[in-house]
N, C-alpha and C positions, 0 to 999 in steps of 0.2 A: 598298820605301821609303814607299809609301802608309801602311803600318801605323805607321811612325815618325812621319809627319806627323800621323796621328790621335792618337797618344800625346802628341806635343808640343802639339797643339791642346787636348787634355783637360787636360794639365798647366797650360797657360796659363789655361784656364777655371777650374780649381781655384784657381790663384793669385789671379785676379781676384775670385772668389767669397769666398775667405777674407779678402781685404782688405776687401771690402764688409762682410762680417759683423763683422770686428774693429772697423771704424770705426763701424758702427751700434751696437755694444755700448758703445764709448767715448762716443758721442754720447748714448746713453740714460743712461749713468752720469753724464755732465756735467749733463744735465737734472735727474736725481734729486738730485744734490748741490746744484744751484742752488735747487731747491724746498725742500730741507731746510735749507739755510743761510738762506734768506729768512725762515723761521719762527723762527730762533733768534738772529739777529744784530741789532746795533743800531749806529747812529752811523756815523762815517767808515770804520771797519773794514768795516762792512756794504757800503758803496758800493765800496770797493776790491776786496773779495772778489767782489762781484757783477759788477764790470767784468771781473775776471780770468776768472771762469767764463763770461761772455758771449764773451770772446775765445777761450776754449777751445772753446766750442760752435761759433763761427764757423769756427775752424780745422778742426774735425772735419767740419763741413758741407762745406767746400771739398774736403777730402780724399775725402769720400764721393762728391762729384760727379766728381772725377777718377777714382776707382776704377770708378764706373759707366760712365764714358767708355771705360775699358779693356775692360769687358765688352761694350759696344756695338760696339767695334772688332772684337772676336772674332766677334760675331754676324753681321758683314757678309761673312765669307768662309767657304767650304766647304773643309774639310781634304782632301776626296777629289778635288778638281779638280787637274789638272796643267797646267803651262805651260812652254814652252821658255824664256821670258824671266822673270826674277825679278820678282815682284809680291808684294803683301801676301798672306801665307799660304804663301809658298814656303819649302821646306826647301833650304838651300844648303850643299853640301859644297865647301870651299875647301882650298887648300894649307896654310893656317894654322889654321883652326878651322871648325866647322860652325855655321851660323846658321839660326834660324827667324825669318823676317820677319813679325812679328805685333805683340806688345806688349813693352814693356820689363819683362821678368820676370827678367832675369839668367840665370845659368847653371842649366840643367836637366840632369839625368842621364838618359840614355835608352840602355838596353842597355849600361850601364857606361861610356858615353862622354859627355863634356860637349857640350852644344849650347847656344848662346847665343841666347836669345829677345830679339830687338831690335825696336824700333819702326821702321817705314818712315821715320819722321822723324828717327831717330838719324843721326849722321854716317855710320856704315858702311851703314845701311839706305838712306839717300839715294844713296850711291855705287853700291850694288848694283842698285837698281831699274832694270829694263829690260835688264840685262846677261844674257848667255847663257853656257852652258858654253864654256870656252876663253878667255873674256874675263878681264880682271884689274882690280882696283881697288887703290889705294894709300891708306893712312891712317896717319898718324904715322910716315912713312918705312918702313912695312911693306907689302909687296905680297902681296895675296891673289889667287891664281889660282883661278878658279871651275872646279871639276872636274865638278860635277853640280848640276842644278836639278830639284827635284821639287815 
């Protein structure tokens, strides 16, 4: 199971790094477009276009900050540690689905099985924190019996 946690951790790191790279590329493209448009525009059209580009740059900067927070969250835990109680970095097998309490990266496929990477601050993550094997949580009228914690 430790190997699965390591793979899940690496998939989440890859997800966060790809988001950071993609947003940095979009931010760079927005900056370049802004510089090029400044050289060739005039009048009210120039002001409107410049404002729209500035909004795009601000939006990308905010997204970049959020993506870097995801990466920092991953840097705070070690995928090789184990715990009886669910905490950030736990791989949890339940009666309904398997979860990796880490970042909100959605569904990851590991060994041909879906595992849901969820944040500790997500509704299901908050319910699971501190629970142990044999405990159960309920979300949206669905009960998840915790079978294993790694």
